[in-house]
Kinemage of the C-alpha trace (Angstrom):
@kinemage 1
@onewidth
@group {chain A} dominant
@subgroup {mainchain}
@vectorlist {calphas} color= white
{ca met a 1} P -0.201 -0.499 0.534
{ca val a 2} L 2.799 2.624 0.828
{ca val a 3} L 4.833 1.642 -2.202
{ca arg a 4} L 1.707 2.074 -4.369
{ca val a 5} L 1.143 5.809 -2.529
{ca phe a 6} L 5.131 6.339 -3.180
{ca val a 7} L 4.609 5.104 -6.504
{ca asp a 8} L 2.210 7.417 -7.331
{ca val a 9} L 3.367 10.329 -5.808
{ca ile a 10} L 6.767 10.009 -8.403
{ca arg a 11} L 4.359 9.784 -10.724
{ca val a 12} L 2.926 13.424 -9.882
{ca val a 13} L 6.288 14.668 -9.677
{ca ala a 14} L 7.243 13.112 -13.081
{ca val a 15} L 4.269 15.200 -14.231
{ca val a 16} L 4.574 18.333 -12.822
{ca lys a 17} L 7.803 18.383 -13.671
{ca ala a 18} L 7.696 17.316 -17.347
{ca val a 19} L 4.881 20.089 -17.795
{ca ala a 20} L 7.529 22.711 -16.052
{ca phe a 21} L 9.443 21.492 -18.973
{ca val a 22} L 7.185 22.541 -21.634
{ca met a 23} L 6.239 25.416 -20.116
{ca thr a 24} L 9.755 26.623 -19.234
{ca ile a 25} L 11.117 25.820 -23.124
{ca val a 26} L 7.207 27.724 -24.451
{ca trp a 27} L 8.446 31.109 -22.609
{ca glu a 28} L 11.525 31.030 -23.845
{ca ala a 29} L 9.959 30.783 -27.582
{ca val a 30} L 7.866 33.435 -26.594
{ca met a 31} L 10.604 35.325 -24.681
{ca val a 32} L 12.552 34.731 -27.844
{ca glu a 33} L 10.244 35.714 -30.798
{ca val a 34} L 9.042 39.145 -28.794
{ca arg a 35} L 12.806 39.993 -28.212
{ca val a 36} L 13.131 39.972 -32.555
{ca glu a 37} L 9.803 41.524 -32.866
{ca leu a 38} L 10.532 44.900 -30.563
{ca val a 39} L 14.670 44.809 -32.384
{ca val a 40} L 13.090 44.369 -36.044
{ca ala a 41} L 10.709 47.026 -34.907
{ca asp a 42} L 13.436 48.777 -33.622
{ca val a 43} L 15.423 48.747 -37.052
{ca val a 44} L 12.211 49.483 -39.216
{ca val a 45} L 11.638 51.932 -37.204
């Protein structure tokens, strides 16, 4: 019973870490896009 709870906890932690990892990648990508757009806007203006 304890082992099963332990496995469930590990599974939840793994899912949370995976989601956080994906969110970080998406956030970085968005920030890069915004930064590029700002640079382009500065150059154009």
